[in-house]
gemmi code that builds the backbone of each chain (N, CA, C; Angstrom):
import gemmi

chains = {
    "A": [
        ("MET", (10.181, 19.326, 10.235), (11.039, 18.157, 10.035), (12.441, 18.589, 9.656)),
        ("SER", (13.403, 17.749, 9.927), (14.791, 18.106, 9.672), (15.122, 17.969, 8.194)),
        ("LYS", (16.225, 18.639, 7.818), (16.700, 18.549, 6.442), (17.058, 17.092, 6.114)),
        ("GLN", (17.652, 16.420, 7.120), (18.053, 15.029, 6.916), (16.845, 14.153, 6.554)),
        ("GLU", (15.731, 14.357, 7.279), (14.527, 13.571, 7.002), (14.030, 13.826, 5.581)),
        ("LEU", (14.070, 15.106, 5.193), (13.631, 15.454, 3.847), (14.494, 14.756, 2.803)),
        ("GLU", (15.799, 14.717, 3.077), (16.712, 14.078, 2.135), (16.434, 12.578, 2.025)),
        ("VAL", (16.133, 11.956, 3.181), (15.844, 10.523, 3.165), (14.616, 10.248, 2.296)),
        ("ILE", (13.576, 11.066, 2.482), (12.366, 10.883, 1.685), (12.674, 11.106, 0.199)),
        ("GLY", (13.484, 12.116, -0.065), (13.874, 12.389, -1.447), (14.622, 11.223, -2.064)),
        ("GLN", (15.511, 10.624, -1.274), (16.267, 9.473, -1.759), (15.344, 8.308, -2.078)),
        ("ASP", (14.372, 8.104, -1.194), (13.423, 7.018, -1.444), (12.744, 7.201, -2.789)),
        ("ALA", (12.333, 8.429, -3.049), (11.628, 8.698, -4.300), (12.539, 8.429, -5.488)),
        ("ALA", (13.819, 8.771, -5.328), (14.757, 8.608, -6.430), (15.129, 7.141, -6.630)),
        ("CYS", (15.306, 6.421, -5.511), (15.798, 5.043, -5.615), (14.726, 4.101, -6.093)),
        ("CYS", (13.412, 4.443, -5.736), (12.366, 3.429, -5.890), (11.226, 3.964, -6.749)),
        ("PRO", (11.314, 3.722, -8.039), (10.282, 4.267, -8.913), (8.889, 3.757, -8.539)),
        ("GLY", (7.888, 4.580, -8.792), (6.509, 4.212, -8.477), (5.950, 3.186, -9.448)),
        ("VAL", (4.763, 2.708, -9.106), (4.110, 1.649, -9.895), (3.890, 2.069, -11.356)),
        ("SER", (3.749, 3.392, -11.564), (3.469, 3.876, -12.922), (4.732, 4.199, -13.708)),
        ("ALA", (5.886, 4.196, -13.030), (7.105, 4.688, -13.675), (7.631, 3.717, -14.734)),
        ("ALA", (7.656, 2.442, -14.386), (8.202, 1.426, -15.289), (7.757, 0.063, -14.780)),
        ("PRO", (7.706, -0.934, -15.673), (7.335, -2.277, -15.198), (8.296, -2.744, -14.100)),
        ("LEU", (7.753, -3.333, -13.051), (8.549, -3.841, -11.922), (9.389, -5.037, -12.353)),
        ("ASP", (10.613, -5.117, -11.824), (11.358, -6.362, -12.063), (10.964, -7.401, -11.002)),
        ("ASP", (11.367, -8.655, -11.260), (10.957, -9.774, -10.393), (11.348, -9.562, -8.938)),
        ("GLU", (12.589, -9.092, -8.743), (13.114, -8.989, -7.385), (12.330, -7.975, -6.557)),
        ("ARG", (12.103, -6.807, -7.166), (11.394, -5.761, -6.415), (9.921, -6.152, -6.221)),
        ("ALA", (9.341, -6.826, -7.226), (7.952, -7.279, -7.091), (7.830, -8.244, -5.914)),
        ("ALA", (8.796, -9.148, -5.766), (8.753, -10.126, -4.668), (8.893, -9.427, -3.323)),
        ("GLU", (9.783, -8.443, -3.279), (10.043, -7.723, -2.027), (8.808, -6.905, -1.604)),
        ("LEU", (8.221, -6.191, -2.563), (7.038, -5.378, -2.256), (5.832, -6.259, -1.940)),
        ("ALA", (5.690, -7.374, -2.642), (4.536, -8.265, -2.423), (4.535, -8.778, -0.987)),
        ("LYS", (5.712, -9.042, -0.457), (5.826, -9.536, 0.921), (5.252, -8.499, 1.902)),
        ("VAL", (5.558, -7.236, 1.644), (5.080, -6.178, 2.546), (3.567, -5.985, 2.395)),
        ("PHE", (3.090, -5.962, 1.145), (1.642, -5.799, 0.932), (0.863, -6.992, 1.500)),
        ("LYS", (1.456, -8.173, 1.412), (0.796, -9.362, 1.969), (0.627, -9.203, 3.482)),
        ("ALA", (1.650, -8.638, 4.127), (1.560, -8.403, 5.573), (0.418, -7.437, 5.893)),
        ("LEU", (0.142, -6.516, 4.974), (-0.947, -5.545, 5.174), (-2.315, -6.121, 4.774)),
        ("GLY", (-2.304, -7.267, 4.124), (-3.536, -7.829, 3.557), (-4.363, -8.630, 4.545)),
        ("ASP", (-4.428, -8.157, 5.758), (-5.206, -8.840, 6.789), (-5.784, -7.793, 7.735)),
        ("PRO", (-7.095, -7.844, 8.016), (-7.722, -6.789, 8.825), (-7.146, -6.666, 10.230)),
        ("VAL", (-6.797, -7.795, 10.845), (-6.234, -7.718, 12.204), (-4.878, -7.017, 12.169)),
        ("ARG", (-4.050, -7.365, 11.184), (-2.722, -6.724, 11.103), (-2.850, -5.241, 10.786)),
        ("LEU", (-3.811, -4.892, 9.927), (-4.017, -3.465, 9.627), (-4.457, -2.709, 10.875)),
        ("ARG", (-5.338, -3.326, 11.664), (-5.796, -2.662, 12.900), (-4.654, -2.530, 13.895)),
        ("LEU", (-3.825, -3.584, 13.998), (-2.659, -3.516, 14.890), (-1.718, -2.395, 14.458)),
        ("LEU", (-1.423, -2.363, 13.162), (-0.517, -1.332, 12.643), (-1.059, 0.061, 12.931)),
        ("SER", (-2.351, 0.233, 12.714), (-2.983, 1.529, 12.932), (-2.975, 1.909, 14.419)),
        ("LEU", (-3.214, 0.927, 15.287), (-3.165, 1.197, 16.741), (-1.776, 1.666, 17.150)),
        ("ILE", (-0.749, 1.045, 16.557), (0.630, 1.427, 16.907), (0.977, 2.777, 16.283)),
        ("ALA", (0.627, 2.934, 15.003), (0.989, 4.164, 14.278), (0.280, 5.387, 14.839)),
        ("SER", (-0.922, 5.198, 15.364), (-1.689, 6.370, 15.813), (-1.155, 6.916, 17.142)),
        ("ARG", (-0.122, 6.296, 17.697), (0.549, 6.870, 18.865), (1.429, 8.048, 18.482)),
        ("GLY", (1.578, 8.269, 17.165), (2.373, 9.415, 16.717), (3.836, 9.065, 16.565)),
        ("GLU", (4.582, 10.019, 15.998), (6.002, 9.798, 15.715), (6.768, 9.516, 17.005)),
        ("GLY", (7.527, 8.423, 16.994), (8.311, 8.073, 18.176), (7.501, 7.388, 19.261)),
        ("GLY", (6.177, 7.278, 19.048), (5.320, 6.636, 20.050), (5.450, 5.130, 20.006)),
        ("GLU", (5.159, 4.490, 21.112), (5.229, 3.037, 21.157), (4.081, 2.502, 21.993)),
        ("VAL", (3.777, 1.233, 21.763), (2.642, 0.619, 22.435), (3.086, -0.702, 23.050)),
        ("CYS", (2.691, -0.899, 24.290), (2.948, -2.170, 24.971), (1.989, -3.223, 24.408)),
        ("VAL", (2.498, -4.434, 24.211), (1.645, -5.516, 23.712), (0.463, -5.731, 24.667)),
        ("CYS", (0.670, -5.389, 25.928), (-0.397, -5.551, 26.932), (-1.570, -4.602, 26.673)),
        ("GLU", (-1.333, -3.551, 25.863), (-2.428, -2.644, 25.483), (-3.086, -3.089, 24.183)),
        ("LEU", (-2.339, -3.846, 23.362), (-2.862, -4.252, 22.049), (-3.839, -5.425, 22.184)),
        ("THR", (-3.459, -6.407, 22.976), (-4.268, -7.628, 23.060), (-5.726, -7.362, 23.461)),
        ("PRO", (-5.971, -6.512, 24.475), (-7.379, -6.314, 24.879), (-8.259, -5.686, 23.794)),
        ("ALA", (-7.639, -5.096, 22.757), (-8.427, -4.466, 21.691), (-8.996, -5.502, 20.712)),
        ("PHE", (-8.598, -6.760, 20.873), (-9.021, -7.805, 19.932), (-9.633, -8.985, 20.680)),
        ("ASP", (-10.530, -9.659, 20.006), (-11.125, -10.854, 20.577), (-10.299, -12.068, 20.129)),
        ("LEU", (-8.999, -11.986, 20.365), (-8.071, -13.021, 19.904), (-7.083, -13.343, 21.024)),
        ("SER", (-6.498, -14.525, 20.941), (-5.543, -14.930, 21.984), (-4.230, -14.154, 21.853)),
        ("GLN", (-3.493, -14.098, 22.951), (-2.180, -13.450, 22.944), (-1.243, -14.063, 21.883)),
        ("PRO", (-1.164, -15.414, 21.758), (-0.284, -15.967, 20.720), (-0.682, -15.560, 19.299)),
        ("THR", (-1.978, -15.439, 19.051), (-2.436, -15.018, 17.713), (-2.007, -13.583, 17.441)),
        ("ILE", (-2.199, -12.718, 18.417), (-1.776, -11.320, 18.269), (-0.256, -11.262, 18.043)),
        ("SER", (0.486, -12.051, 18.829), (1.951, -12.061, 18.686), (2.359, -12.539, 17.296)),
        ("HIS", (1.646, -13.502, 16.758), (1.942, -13.992, 15.409), (1.738, -12.888, 14.370)),
        ("HIS", (0.619, -12.175, 14.479), (0.359, -11.077, 13.529), (1.435, -9.981, 13.663)),
        ("LEU", (1.819, -9.680, 14.898), (2.859, -8.657, 15.113), (4.190, -9.115, 14.516)),
        ("LYS", (4.460, -10.410, 14.609), (5.701, -10.954, 14.044), (5.720, -10.777, 12.518)),
        ("LEU", (4.569, -11.017, 11.874), (4.508, -10.850, 10.416), (4.713, -9.389, 10.014)),
        ("LEU", (4.153, -8.465, 10.788), (4.361, -7.031, 10.504), (5.828, -6.660, 10.689)),
        ("ARG", (6.461, -7.291, 11.684), (7.869, -7.003, 11.955), (8.753, -7.593, 10.858)),
        ("GLN", (8.430, -8.807, 10.426), (9.211, -9.439, 9.362), (9.099, -8.662, 8.049)),
        ("ALA", (7.977, -7.968, 7.875), (7.788, -7.158, 6.666), (8.485, -5.797, 6.787)),
        ("GLY", (9.068, -5.538, 7.942), (9.811, -4.278, 8.122), (8.928, -3.080, 8.397)),
        ("LEU", (7.663, -3.339, 8.802), (6.737, -2.226, 9.042), (6.772, -1.722, 10.480)),
        ("ILE", (7.131, -2.595, 11.402), (7.223, -2.208, 12.819), (8.493, -2.818, 13.404)),
        ("ASP", (8.863, -2.341, 14.582), (9.947, -2.982, 15.315), (9.533, -3.037, 16.788)),
        ("CYS", (10.304, -3.760, 17.598), (9.912, -3.925, 18.993), (11.119, -4.124, 19.888)),
        ("GLU", (10.851, -3.995, 21.176), (11.892, -4.217, 22.176), (11.234, -4.769, 23.431)),
        ("ARG", (11.877, -5.782, 24.016), (11.366, -6.311, 25.285), (11.976, -5.492, 26.422)),
        ("ARG", (11.086, -5.085, 27.344), (11.566, -4.416, 28.561), (10.841, -5.041, 29.749)),
        ("GLY", (11.581, -5.843, 30.496), (10.957, -6.532, 31.627), (9.938, -7.532, 31.123)),
        ("THR", (8.719, -7.435, 31.643), (7.676, -8.413, 31.303), (7.141, -8.223, 29.892)),
        ("TRP", (7.131, -6.980, 29.400), (6.374, -6.663, 28.196), (7.252, -6.329, 26.988)),
        ("VAL", (6.636, -6.510, 25.802), (7.280, -6.103, 24.558), (6.595, -4.825, 24.078)),
        ("TYR", (7.397, -3.860, 23.637), (6.874, -2.568, 23.167), (7.089, -2.451, 21.661)),
        ("TYR", (6.077, -1.971, 20.956), (6.107, -1.894, 19.484), (6.022, -0.452, 19.007)),
        ("TRP", (6.693, -0.178, 17.892), (6.570, 1.141, 17.244), (6.634, 0.928, 15.721)),
        ("VAL", (6.108, 1.865, 14.971), (6.135, 1.749, 13.502), (7.450, 2.278, 12.956)),
        ("LEU", (7.784, 1.833, 11.756), (8.945, 2.350, 11.032), (8.391, 3.217, 9.899)),
        ("PRO", (8.294, 4.542, 10.124), (7.604, 5.421, 9.164), (8.197, 5.352, 7.758)),
        ("SER", (9.518, 5.137, 7.658), (10.129, 5.126, 6.321), (9.577, 3.979, 5.471)),
        ("ALA", (9.235, 2.860, 6.106), (8.677, 1.727, 5.353), (7.296, 2.076, 4.796)),
        ("LEU", (6.482, 2.742, 5.624), (5.140, 3.140, 5.174), (5.237, 4.182, 4.063)),
        ("ASP", (6.158, 5.132, 4.235), (6.294, 6.202, 3.233), (6.817, 5.651, 1.901)),
        ("ARG", (7.656, 4.634, 1.994), (8.187, 4.026, 0.773), (7.047, 3.358, -0.025)),
        ("LEU", (6.163, 2.677, 0.689), (5.009, 2.059, 0.022), (4.096, 3.127, -0.577)),
        ("ALA", (3.904, 4.213, 0.186), (3.040, 5.293, -0.298), (3.615, 5.899, -1.576)),
        ("LEU", (4.931, 6.091, -1.603), (5.570, 6.647, -2.807), (5.446, 5.686, -3.983)),
        ("PHE", (5.514, 4.397, -3.704), (5.367, 3.407, -4.776), (3.968, 3.471, -5.393)),
        ("LEU", (2.954, 3.642, -4.549), (1.571, 3.584, -5.037), (1.097, 4.883, -5.682)),
        ("ARG", (1.678, 5.988, -5.252), (1.182, 7.296, -5.686), (1.323, 7.467, -7.199)),
        ("THR", (0.259, 7.879, -7.838), (0.290, 8.080, -9.290), (0.841, 9.474, -9.605)),
        ("PRO", (1.310, 9.681, -10.825), (1.864, 10.999, -11.175), (0.870, 12.134, -10.939)),
        ("THR", (-0.419, 11.877, -11.150), (-1.439, 12.910, -10.949), (-1.455, 13.384, -9.504)),
        ("ALA", (-1.452, 12.429, -8.563), (-1.471, 12.790, -7.147), (-0.147, 13.433, -6.751)),
        ("ALA", (0.959, 12.957, -7.324), (2.274, 13.517, -7.002), (2.314, 14.992, -7.390)),
        ("GLU", (1.727, 15.322, -8.536), (1.679, 16.729, -8.976), (0.796, 17.553, -8.048)),
        ("ALA", (-0.293, 16.947, -7.583), (-1.253, 17.688, -6.763), (-0.643, 18.153, -5.456)),
        ("VAL", (0.279, 17.356, -4.895), (0.854, 17.727, -3.603), (2.228, 18.374, -3.739)),
        ("ALA", (2.728, 18.491, -4.978), (4.082, 19.037, -5.188), (4.076, 20.543, -4.916)),
    ],
    "B": [
        ("MET", (-2.826, 19.472, -13.977), (-4.051, 18.756, -13.603), (-5.216, 19.723, -13.385)),
        ("SER", (-6.425, 19.230, -13.554), (-7.590, 20.090, -13.438), (-7.935, 20.343, -11.974)),
        ("LYS", (-8.737, 21.415, -11.790), (-9.176, 21.741, -10.431), (-10.028, 20.590, -9.864)),
        ("GLN", (-10.813, 20.010, -10.749), (-11.683, 18.917, -10.321), (-10.866, 17.748, -9.754)),
        ("GLU", (-9.768, 17.405, -10.454), (-8.923, 16.306, -9.992), (-8.327, 16.617, -8.616)),
        ("LEU", (-7.888, 17.878, -8.453), (-7.327, 18.282, -7.165), (-8.368, 18.129, -6.062)),
        ("GLU", (-9.601, 18.510, -6.377), (-10.665, 18.413, -5.378), (-10.923, 16.961, -4.992)),
        ("VAL", (-10.884, 16.073, -5.993), (-11.127, 14.654, -5.720), (-10.065, 14.127, -4.764)),
        ("ILE", (-8.797, 14.495, -5.041), (-7.712, 14.030, -4.170), (-7.878, 14.622, -2.767)),
        ("GLY", (-8.262, 15.887, -2.716), (-8.493, 16.533, -1.432), (-9.605, 15.853, -0.646)),
        ("GLN", (-10.672, 15.480, -1.333), (-11.782, 14.788, -0.683), (-11.328, 13.451, -0.118)),
        ("ASP", (-10.506, 12.737, -0.898), (-10.008, 11.451, -0.417), (-9.273, 11.625, 0.887)),
        ("ALA", (-8.422, 12.655, 0.931), (-7.620, 12.873, 2.134), (-8.525, 13.187, 3.317)),
        ("ALA", (-9.599, 13.942, 3.044), (-10.490, 14.343, 4.119), (-11.350, 13.170, 4.596)),
        ("CYS", (-11.814, 12.356, 3.645), (-12.764, 11.298, 4.004), (-12.077, 10.144, 4.700)),
        ("CYS", (-10.763, 9.930, 4.340), (-10.132, 8.662, 4.718), (-8.857, 8.913, 5.506)),
        ("PRO", (-8.980, 8.939, 6.825), (-7.785, 9.221, 7.614), (-6.685, 8.195, 7.385)),
        ("GLY", (-5.450, 8.629, 7.520), (-4.315, 7.750, 7.321), (-4.124, 6.790, 8.487)),
        ("VAL", (-3.190, 5.855, 8.291), (-2.931, 4.797, 9.279), (-2.530, 5.375, 10.630)),
        ("SER", (-1.920, 6.588, 10.610), (-1.437, 7.172, 11.860), (-2.479, 8.066, 12.531)),
        ("ALA", (-3.579, 8.346, 11.824), (-4.525, 9.346, 12.318), (-5.327, 8.844, 13.514)),
        ("ALA", (-5.808, 7.614, 13.411), (-6.655, 7.051, 14.466), (-6.743, 5.547, 14.237)),
        ("PRO", (-7.012, 4.774, 15.291), (-7.163, 3.322, 15.093), (-8.265, 3.020, 14.075)),
        ("LEU", (-7.989, 2.106, 13.163), (-8.955, 1.718, 12.124), (-10.140, 0.990, 12.744)),
        ("ASP", (-11.334, 1.249, 12.198), (-12.462, 0.416, 12.628), (-12.494, -0.876, 11.793)),
        ("ASP", (-13.292, -1.826, 12.270), (-13.339, -3.159, 11.639), (-13.683, -3.091, 10.155)),
        ("GLU", (-14.671, -2.270, 9.842), (-15.181, -2.221, 8.470), (-14.114, -1.726, 7.492)),
        ("ARG", (-13.459, -0.621, 7.878), (-12.449, -0.051, 6.982), (-11.231, -0.973, 6.910)),
        ("ALA", (-10.886, -1.610, 8.034), (-9.754, -2.547, 8.033), (-10.025, -3.692, 7.062)),
        ("ALA", (-11.254, -4.199, 7.052), (-11.594, -5.316, 6.162), (-11.521, -4.875, 4.698)),
        ("GLU", (-12.017, -3.681, 4.448), (-12.044, -3.146, 3.074), (-10.610, -2.918, 2.552)),
        ("LEU", (-9.778, -2.291, 3.377), (-8.392, -2.026, 2.971), (-7.583, -3.320, 2.864)),
        ("ALA", (-7.810, -4.257, 3.770), (-7.063, -5.523, 3.749), (-7.300, -6.262, 2.435)),
        ("LYS", (-8.521, -6.173, 1.938), (-8.853, -6.838, 0.670), (-7.979, -6.279, -0.468)),
        ("VAL", (-7.798, -4.971, -0.470), (-7.014, -4.339, -1.527), (-5.529, -4.669, -1.361)),
        ("PHE", (-5.029, -4.584, -0.119), (-3.615, -4.909, 0.109), (-3.336, -6.381, -0.208)),
        ("LYS", (-4.302, -7.241, 0.084), (-4.131, -8.670, -0.228), (-3.967, -8.872, -1.739)),
        ("ALA", (-4.731, -8.108, -2.499), (-4.608, -8.192, -3.961), (-3.212, -7.770, -4.414)),
        ("LEU", (-2.602, -6.847, -3.675), (-1.248, -6.380, -4.020), (-0.162, -7.305, -3.456)),
        ("GLY", (-0.558, -8.247, -2.606), (0.415, -9.088, -1.924), (0.862, -10.299, -2.717)),
        ("ASP", (1.049, -10.126, -3.999), (1.504, -11.222, -4.860), (2.390, -10.629, -5.955)),
        ("PRO", (3.574, -11.196, -6.185), (4.507, -10.595, -7.157), (3.962, -10.538, -8.583)),
        ("VAL", (3.211, -11.563, -8.981), (2.658, -11.543, -10.347), (1.642, -10.417, -10.484)),
        ("ARG", (0.782, -10.266, -9.483), (-0.217, -9.190, -9.565), (0.431, -7.815, -9.521)),
        ("LEU", (1.490, -7.677, -8.716), (2.188, -6.388, -8.681), (2.824, -6.081, -10.029)),
        ("ARG", (3.403, -7.090, -10.655), (4.014, -6.870, -11.973), (2.948, -6.538, -13.017)),
        ("LEU", (1.809, -7.242, -12.948), (0.713, -6.934, -13.884), (0.242, -5.491, -13.697)),
        ("LEU", (0.028, -5.103, -12.430), (-0.436, -3.745, -12.140), (0.560, -2.718, -12.669)),
        ("SER", (1.833, -2.983, -12.455), (2.872, -2.059, -12.887), (2.949, -1.977, -14.419)),
        ("LEU", (2.792, -3.128, -15.071), (2.784, -3.134, -16.549), (1.636, -2.281, -17.083)),
        ("ILE", (0.491, -2.381, -16.427), (-0.681, -1.616, -16.887), (-0.502, -0.133, -16.530)),
        ("ALA", (-0.072, 0.123, -15.276), (0.043, 1.514, -14.811), (1.114, 2.284, -15.568)),
        ("SER", (2.154, 1.588, -16.008), (3.262, 2.305, -16.648), (2.914, 2.741, -18.072)),
        ("ARG", (1.699, 2.435, -18.513), (1.239, 2.998, -19.786), (0.854, 4.471, -19.654)),
        ("GLY", (0.845, 4.960, -18.423), (0.522, 6.372, -18.202), (-0.964, 6.606, -18.048)),
        ("GLU", (-1.308, 7.839, -17.710), (-2.698, 8.198, -17.430), (-3.559, 7.978, -18.671)),
        ("GLY", (-4.636, 7.256, -18.488), (-5.541, 6.990, -19.606), (-5.054, 5.873, -20.512)),
        ("GLY", (-3.861, 5.337, -20.224), (-3.321, 4.266, -21.052), (-3.982, 2.941, -20.743)),
        ("GLU", (-3.981, 2.055, -21.722), (-4.554, 0.738, -21.489), (-3.703, -0.316, -22.174)),
        ("VAL", (-3.865, -1.543, -21.715), (-3.052, -2.638, -22.227), (-3.952, -3.799, -22.604)),
        ("CYS", (-3.692, -4.369, -23.768), (-4.415, -5.567, -24.216), (-3.874, -6.760, -23.436)),
        ("VAL", (-4.768, -7.654, -23.017), (-4.339, -8.862, -22.304), (-3.351, -9.661, -23.170)),
        ("CYS", (-3.457, -9.489, -24.474), (-2.549, -10.202, -25.391), (-1.110, -9.701, -25.271)),
        ("GLU", (-0.930, -8.511, -24.684), (0.430, -7.999, -24.436), (0.925, -8.402, -23.063)),
        ("LEU", (-0.008, -8.672, -22.147), (0.383, -8.992, -20.770), (0.866, -10.435, -20.646)),
        ("THR", (0.135, -11.347, -21.251), (0.453, -12.778, -21.084), (1.891, -13.117, -21.484)),
        ("PRO", (2.399, -12.622, -22.617), (3.770, -13.005, -23.000), (4.853, -12.538, -22.025)),
        ("ALA", (4.526, -11.583, -21.146), (5.521, -11.093, -20.188), (5.720, -12.059, -19.009)),
        ("PHE", (4.895, -13.106, -18.955), (4.951, -14.037, -17.822), (5.078, -15.471, -18.326)),
        ("ASP", (5.689, -16.288, -17.502), (5.808, -17.704, -17.814), (4.630, -18.443, -17.166)),
        ("LEU", (3.438, -17.937, -17.468), (2.223, -18.487, -16.854), (1.152, -18.629, -17.918)),
        ("SER", (0.175, -19.500, -17.635), (-0.897, -19.724, -18.617), (-1.841, -18.522, -18.672)),
        ("GLN", (-2.542, -18.423, -19.783), (-3.545, -17.364, -19.948), (-4.594, -17.396, -18.828)),
        ("PRO", (-5.142, -18.583, -18.461), (-6.136, -18.580, -17.365), (-5.558, -18.090, -16.037)),
        ("THR", (-4.283, -18.394, -15.768), (-3.665, -17.926, -14.513), (-3.545, -16.411, -14.523)),
        ("ILE", (-3.093, -15.864, -15.643), (-2.997, -14.399, -15.764), (-4.384, -13.770, -15.610)),
        ("SER", (-5.375, -14.367, -16.254), (-6.740, -13.829, -16.170), (-7.248, -13.858, -14.730)),
        ("HIS", (-6.888, -14.916, -14.000), (-7.313, -15.016, -12.604), (-6.696, -13.876, -11.777)),
        ("HIS", (-5.400, -13.635, -11.971), (-4.744, -12.541, -11.233), (-5.353, -11.184, -11.606)),
        ("LEU", (-5.654, -10.994, -12.886), (-6.271, -9.736, -13.319), (-7.654, -9.567, -12.686)),
        ("LYS", (-8.361, -10.683, -12.556), (-9.696, -10.637, -11.949), (-9.603, -10.185, -10.488)),
        ("LEU", (-8.592, -10.680, -9.763), (-8.423, -10.285, -8.357), (-8.078, -8.799, -8.239)),
        ("LEU", (-7.248, -8.301, -9.155), (-6.926, -6.858, -9.155), (-8.180, -6.033, -9.448)),
        ("ARG", (-9.023, -6.579, -10.347), (-10.247, -5.863, -10.711), (-11.243, -5.880, -9.538)),
        ("GLN", (-11.363, -7.031, -8.883), (-12.284, -7.127, -7.743), (-11.848, -6.214, -6.595)),
        ("ALA", (-10.549, -5.947, -6.519), (-10.042, -5.046, -5.475), (-10.214, -3.577, -5.863)),
        ("GLY", (-10.718, -3.341, -7.071), (-10.969, -1.958, -7.500), (-9.733, -1.221, -7.973)),
        ("LEU", (-8.657, -1.977, -8.265), (-7.403, -1.327, -8.679), (-7.323, -1.123, -10.184)),
        ("ILE", (-7.986, -1.969, -10.935), (-7.985, -1.849, -12.397), (-9.408, -2.072, -12.912)),
        ("ASP", (-9.615, -1.711, -14.162), (-10.890, -2.044, -14.804), (-10.574, -2.524, -16.218)),
        ("CYS", (-11.566, -3.056, -16.885), (-11.310, -3.602, -18.221), (-12.545, -3.532, -19.101)),
        ("GLU", (-12.314, -3.749, -20.386), (-13.400, -3.752, -21.367), (-13.028, -4.727, -22.471)),
        ("ARG", (-13.991, -5.540, -22.863), (-13.756, -6.432, -24.000), (-14.067, -5.680, -25.293)),
        ("ARG", (-13.131, -5.784, -26.243), (-13.381, -5.225, -27.578), (-12.977, -6.274, -28.595)),
        ("GLY", (-13.972, -6.888, -29.229), (-13.684, -7.955, -30.188), (-13.073, -9.143, -29.476)),
        ("THR", (-11.912, -9.586, -29.948), (-11.273, -10.789, -29.401), (-10.650, -10.537, -28.035)),
        ("TRP", (-10.182, -9.318, -27.793), (-9.321, -9.072, -26.639), (-9.971, -8.228, -25.551)),
        ("VAL", (-9.430, -8.388, -24.342), (-9.847, -7.558, -23.217), (-8.732, -6.535, -22.963)),
        ("TYR", (-9.113, -5.290, -22.740), (-8.164, -4.198, -22.489), (-8.282, -3.742, -21.038)),
        ("TYR", (-7.136, -3.523, -20.412), (-7.079, -3.172, -18.988), (-6.474, -1.794, -18.777)),
        ("TRP", (-6.956, -1.098, -17.752), (-6.360, 0.172, -17.345), (-6.442, 0.288, -15.818)),
        ("VAL", (-5.556, 1.105, -15.244), (-5.585, 1.276, -13.780), (-6.616, 2.327, -13.380)),
        ("LEU", (-7.042, 2.262, -12.129), (-7.920, 3.278, -11.555), (-7.056, 4.088, -10.574)),
        ("PRO", (-6.499, 5.222, -11.055), (-5.509, 5.954, -10.243), (-6.037, 6.370, -8.880)),
        ("SER", (-7.340, 6.653, -8.781), (-7.862, 7.115, -7.484), (-7.725, 6.026, -6.423)),
        ("ALA", (-7.826, 4.756, -6.832), (-7.678, 3.658, -5.864), (-6.248, 3.597, -5.343)),
        ("LEU", (-5.277, 3.759, -6.248), (-3.863, 3.742, -5.836), (-3.552, 4.938, -4.937)),
        ("ASP", (-4.071, 6.099, -5.323), (-3.786, 7.311, -4.543), (-4.422, 7.240, -3.156)),
        ("ARG", (-5.571, 6.595, -3.079), (-6.240, 6.452, -1.793), (-5.389, 5.593, -0.836)),
        ("LEU", (-4.833, 4.510, -1.377), (-3.956, 3.665, -0.567), (-2.706, 4.431, -0.152)),
        ("ALA", (-2.154, 5.205, -1.100), (-0.944, 5.981, -0.796), (-1.219, 6.975, 0.339)),
        ("LEU", (-2.382, 7.622, 0.281), (-2.745, 8.579, 1.339), (-2.930, 7.873, 2.679)),
        ("PHE", (-3.460, 6.670, 2.629), (-3.646, 5.911, 3.872), (-2.297, 5.590, 4.518)),
        ("LEU", (-1.304, 5.218, 3.690), (-0.013, 4.765, 4.224), (0.903, 5.906, 4.635)),
        ("ARG", (0.741, 7.043, 3.991), (1.673, 8.146, 4.199), (1.655, 8.624, 5.647)),
        ("THR", (2.842, 8.762, 6.242), (2.910, 9.228, 7.632), (2.907, 10.759, 7.663)),
        ("PRO", (2.573, 11.344, 8.802), (2.536, 12.811, 8.887), (3.863, 13.452, 8.475)),
        ("THR", (4.991, 12.789, 8.785), (6.308, 13.341, 8.439), (6.437, 13.501, 6.925)),
        ("ALA", (6.072, 12.456, 6.179), (6.166, 12.524, 4.723), (5.158, 13.511, 4.168)),
        ("ALA", (3.975, 13.568, 4.773), (2.941, 14.497, 4.311), (3.447, 15.935, 4.420)),
        ("GLU", (4.162, 16.229, 5.504), (4.716, 17.585, 5.678), (5.814, 17.855, 4.645)),
        ("ALA", (6.597, 16.827, 4.343), (7.737, 16.996, 3.442), (7.300, 17.397, 2.040)),
        ("VAL", (6.133, 16.900, 1.598), (5.686, 17.199, 0.239), (4.650, 18.319, 0.212)),
        ("ALA", (4.265, 18.830, 1.386), (3.215, 19.860, 1.435), (3.754, 21.185, 0.901)),
    ],
}
model = gemmi.Model(1)
for chain_id, residues in chains.items():
    chain = gemmi.Chain(chain_id)
    for i, (resn, *xyz) in enumerate(residues, 1):
        res = gemmi.Residue()
        res.name, res.seqid = resn, gemmi.SeqId(i, " ")
        for name, pos in zip(("N", "CA", "C"), xyz):
            atom = gemmi.Atom()
            atom.name, atom.element = name, gemmi.Element(name[0])
            atom.pos, atom.b_iso = gemmi.Position(*pos), 0.0
            res.add_atom(atom)
        chain.add_residue(res)
    model.add_chain(chain)
structure = gemmi.Structure()
structure.add_model(model)
structure.setup_entities()
């Protein structure tokens, strides 16, 4: 990974204290709750995982996501919209289809928030 | 940290692939969604943070938690119950009061699930 990427991750750790560091203020609690709420649904978690498992820089056509679920296209699109509004994924329309990819920095920020000091020491 | 603790964290990483590793199956998606749903509320996030910020092995009396919120005791107790059902905290009654503490392994497990390969390399 590049030095720049390392610095970004370092900044995240510095800017955003973890759950154990200090009591959360109202604003940050509201912001984080919105993202966790987006993750609090099995279909959205499966969608996120399907997109994320394409690897860094990988993307998935919505036409590949829908057949993996026993749900209508509008329902899948609604779940994808909630993940996008939470800042976990982004998308682009190209011709007929919309393509989705994850935003790794959003996932890593949540991971840093949840990680306890014990685990942080273990991987340091 | 002890060798045993390191092994536990290592086992978690081995047993539970991250969001980017492979598409989630239904069972694990349902299990994880339940925990993320518990985190998807600002009051519960603030409660968790208040408890977690007591440090490892620290605990908080419910009598200290309630005054931090403009909510009734039963409402706070309900939110604490949801955090407990999600396996994020545990509690014990001693005399008049109930005492709460976090379960760090549950938080670390979620953090490992969310962490992308890029961040994993950065802290390795």
